[in-house]
N, C-alpha and C positions, 0 to 999 in steps of 0.2 A: 335513822335521824334525820330531819328532815331542815335540815341548813339556811331552808328557804326563807326561815323564823326572825322576822327584824329582832333585834336585840331592844328591848324596853329598861328603862328604871319607873320607878312611880314612889310614891310615897302611901303610910300610913300613919294613922297617931296610932301616938299611948300616954295617954295621962300626960305628963307635962314634955314629954320627950316627940319626937319624931321616929317615925320606922323609915329604913330604906329596902329597899329592894330590885333587884337586877334581874333580868333574866334574861335568857339568849339560845343559841342552838348549839355552843359549848359552855362549860364548868369557864375558859379564861372569860366570855362574853358576858359570863352574869356576872361575874365578879366586877371587870370594868363598866357594866349599864349599874351596876349596885356603886361605886364608888364617883358615876354625873351625878344618881341620885344626891349622894352626900353635900358634891358642890353647889346641887340646887337648892340646899340649904338656908346656903349663906349668902346665895345669889341667884338670878333669876337675867341678870345678862348677863353678855358674849367673855369672853375668857379666852383670852388671845392664846397660842401652844409659841410662848417667844423663845420660852426657857425648856427646857426638860432633866426630869430631875429622877433616877436612877431607883429601884428600891425593890430591898431585897427581903423575904419574908419566909421564914424556916416554920412548923407546925408541926404535933402528932397526926392530925387529923381536915379534913376539909375544913369543919364550923371556924378548928381555933385559927387556920389559916386566912379566915374570910377576914376575921376579926384582925388578926394583926397587921393586915392587909388594910382595910382601912384607918385604923390603927396607927401604920407605916406615913399617910399620905396626913393627918388630923398632924404628928406629927411635923410634917415637912412642912406645911400650911401654916405648922404656927412657928417653928425658926425660920424658913425663910419671908416669910410673912406675903405671904404666894395664892394665888389659887387655880386651882385646875379644872381647865373645862377638855381633859383630849385623856384618853388611859392605852394604856398597849400590857395587856397581861402571859406571858409564857407558865405553865401548873406543867409540872413533871413530878410527881405521886405528892411529898406535901412540901415543896421545896415553888414557892415565883418568884419570879421574874420581870421585874416590871420597871416603867417610865411611868412617870407623869408631865406635863405637856403644862405649861399655865406662864400664868405672869403673873409680877407686883401687883399688890392688889392697891388700886383705885378704888381710894371710899366715896370720893365725889361721883367717881361710875360705875362704881363695880354698887353700891348700896351697901353693905353688907347686909342680910339680917340679926344674923348673931354667930355665938358662937360656937363651931364645935367643938368640946371634949370630949369624945371619945368614943368609938365603938363598945356597947355593953354584948351581955351575952344573953339579951332578957329576947323572948320572938325566935332568936337564934336557929339557923335553918338552910340547910345547903344539902341540895340533892335535886335529881331528876324523872318528873312527872312521867307518866303512861305516854304523851305522843313525846318524849324524845326529850323538854325541855328542861334547862336547867336554871334553878333556882338559888337566887343567895337573899337570903335577907337577913335583919336583923335591927335593935334597937340603936338609935344613935343620941346620947346625952351633949346637951344643950343647956 
């Protein structure tokens, strides 16, 4: 696998909702990049890594683990009234240990565009392509 591949995130259109996609040289980096895409649905402003929040997920397969990961982030954003701009992920089998780094929402500075309701199973895909790049994507309900 070529570890020189730069991690990246993107959005893709889907009816009234929006898709998030993460790509990277490792499964973990694809999950991290998709989480950045999730944050970018809410704001395009910088988010300070002022506070770390630990996130634990477990699911029967990678696809469901990905949805659990994104929904855990959505939950933490809502409960803590925070936005996250950096993520760290460790995956062993179907268990994920992660951290989200962010700060409390400042409406004037962050100018949140939408409220994310959750990750869905629509367009759900977690796979490694022929070049060795990991991809993780799904549609986010907004």
